[in-house]
C-alpha positions, 0 to 999 in steps of 0.5 A: 586793371580789372576791378569789380565789387559785385560779380555774377560768375557763370559756370557751364555744364562742361565744368560742372559735369565734364563726363556728362553724367555726374558732378565733379570737382575737377575744374570747380576747386579753383573757381571756389577758391576764387569765390572765397578769396573774393568774399574775404576781400569784401566783394560780393559774388553770385553763381549761375550754375549749369549742370543739373540735367547732366548730374541727374542723367545717370539716374534716368537712363534712356536709350533714346533722345530724352523727352522733356519729361525725362529731362525734367526728371534728370534736372529734379534729381541732379539739382540736389547733387549740383548744390551738394557739390557746390556746398562742399567747397564752402563753410558759408551757406549756399542758397538755391534760387531757381528761375524761369523766364516768366519770373523775370518778365513779371515785374512783381516777381522780378522785384521779389527776386531782387529783394531775395538776392539782396537779403542773401548777400546781406546774410553772407550766403552764396546765391546759386542760380539755375533755370528751373528745368523741372517746370519750365517748358520751351515758352517759359525757358530762358534756354541757356545759362549764358543769357540767364547769367546776364539777366541775373546780373541785371536783377542783382545790380552787379557790376560784372559778369564773368562767364567761365567756359571751356574756351579762352575767350573770343577769337578772330576766327574759330581756333578749332579749324584755323590755327592763325586765329588770335584771342581778342583781349578787349571789346567796346561793343558787340555788333553783327561783325562780332557775332560773325566771329562766333561759331556753334556750341563747342560742348556736347553737355551744355546748351550755349555756345559763343553766340549766347555768350555774346548775347549775354555780353551785349545785354550787360554792356547796354546796362553798364555791366562789364563782361569777361569770358574766360577759360574755367579749366585754367586755374591761372585765370583765377589767380590773375583775377585775384591780382586784377588781371583779366585773362580772356575777352573783356567787354567794356561798357561805355558807362557805369552800371549805376549810371545806366540803371539811373537812366533806365529808372528816370527816363524809361519807366512811367510813374504810376503815382506819387509818394509824399515825404517829410523834410527829414526823409528828404534830407536822408535821401538827398544827403545820406543816400538812405532808403525810403522808410514808412516813417518819413511818408506823409501821404501817397497818390495813385494806384501803384503796385509793388515794382511800379515807378513812383515820384517821391515829393516833398512839399510839392518838390520832386526829390526822386523817383524809384521802384516802390516795394509797397502797393498804394493800399499797403502804403496808405496803412504804413505811412508814418509808422515805425518799421517795428509796427509793420508786421502786425499792421500789414499781416505779413513780415516786412523789412520796412523799405518802401523804396530801396536806395539801389532802385532810386534816382535822387535829384 
């Protein structure tokens, strides 16, 4: 049984713009229906969508291989067309999120991206993520949306990545040249022998092939996120998914994404300070799985910034560890205060969460 609660769905250029020059609904209708049905069932969905360059190509016509600036112009024009193409399928808001690799490397921006995605999902919007091709240079680019989808799954703390492509999944050999090739339905890991099964890019529209899909699957599996490669051109794929069946290649991790993230926070991140809380806050964290709010904080130590790991302590006993959403200076002002007081106190809007429960390990 294929089960999930929060999924990132990656949709490639060959599905968005099958003619290479404009957005189309040809393959997107079944995907959109699946997204709507999943949301109606209480699940959360994010989309990583390719296609902005292809969508803008007919407005920036060149007779030669386009330069970087020309591609960026295509992306700038095509991005609005791509978003409009998605929005017409839904009666709920679609939210555009444009990222570069530099955004994902910077810890503060990474935390801000996570907070934005969290708020978009809480307000029932559909986040649609794409690489910011209008400004990204080679050294700042992720380079392909398969890997961008994996990074998105990580930052969004999704439990599932679904990569929609124009192939059925991973085969034992290249099915375009070997008629004896068979589809591999499930894998428990990605090693060099698996990479050797992957051929080159099969589309003249996008930048990713099976190699980048395997890279994305490997990244996700290491963080406990299951990955499914499916053929987005087949409506039956999405009908099966609604019934809990996976048609494609499923990469199953050995541990849950929650467990993997807890291990990462607990064992990998160095603590930059301590946050001291009262007994009421400790009880809320341990017994109720609550987020940490300023009202329960009695003090803090260290020179930490937004996104740093801190130890959470009560009466000298360590009760948790997490990623803080306030700097030490801000928290010194906010400690013991009610959330309603923070906007005036800090001088900017704040949701009042010091450490979100999704970014916390409780002992």
